[in-house]
C-alpha positions, 0 to 999 in steps of 0.5 A: 024625501032626502036623508037628513046628511051629518054634512050638509043642510039639503033642501029643494029648490027653484032655479030658473023652473028646475027643481034642484037640490041645494047642499050647503056645509054644516059648520060640523062638516070638517070636524065629522071627515076627519072624526071619520077619518081618525075612526077609519084608520083606528079600526082598520088597525084593531081588526089586523088590516092598517089602512091609511084613512081616507083623504078628506077637504078639498079631495071631498070638493074635488070629487063632487065635481064634472070630472068624477061624475064624467069617470063615475058615467064611463063605470056605467055609474049615473049621478045627479047633474052637477048644476054647481059648486063651491067650496060650501054650496053643491047644487045637483039634479033633483031625483024624484024617487027618493033615497033608496033607503026610504024605498027600500022601507017603503015599496011592497014589490019585492022585484024592485026592492031586490033589482034595486038592490042588484043594482047598486051590487052592481055598481060597487062591485064596476068602482072596486073592480077599476081600484076605488070605494066610496067609503060611504055606501050606506043606502041614503047615498043612492037616488031612484028615479021616479019609476024605478027602472034608474039609480043613481050615486050621490054624496061622492065626496068620500071616493078614493084610489084604493083597492085594500081588504078592508077599504072594500069590505067597508064599503059592503058594510056600509049599505048592509049597515043601513039597510038590517034595521029593515023586516027580516024579509027586507033586508035578506033581499037586499042582501042577496040582491046586492051579493049576486050583483057584486058577485056578478062583477067581481067573480067572487063574494065580499070581501071577508072582513065586511059581515064583522064590520057591517055588524060593528057600524049596524048600531050607529045606521039603526032606528029599529035595533030589534030588528037590527039584531034579529037580521045579524042572526041571518048566516050571511057569511057564506056570501063572504069570499075567504081569502085575504 
């Protein structure tokens, strides 16, 4: 039910009668984090928007703590309840609806798909409006409540205090790229809903680098590359702000 995570091994367990999620660091976690930070900076330079690398290591661990979760709650962004946290293991509340990508893939209710995408756009907009970004904002980092009525943001380690065009574009791009391999109808509903939610908060379209970054990142996310290429042809440019 939970997306395979390249940073952590994830399993469901039971503690004192409560179902919880155990996330233990993989041996390659630090290497992957620094590789991501390096790639982030190199891509920003290549696109003419040099941006400092995301802070990783201890900062990533701190971001998973109670302080960040309380801060996000003040912004209206839910996250799973923290049970315990150490340098190697994170234990948090189990959210029964699964990750958002799998819901997008399996649910046959257009209203649910559109509504959840809109909520993800609102969450992203709320964070941007307050001068922060997720960096890794893929749909698999959102968890859905059992009744599809609630959305939670998990994997908080990369949250940064940034408001650059590149960093905000990366948030939009990772979300869209992670869903780009779905059917054209589903992807269109997701993109439209996400844009609607984001616009309702920011009162502007996606940062203008978003679609370029989406297309660069999509091959690394996609399971179905045929659908991915088809969806790249959708005219998404009109959803982007033209300001730099």
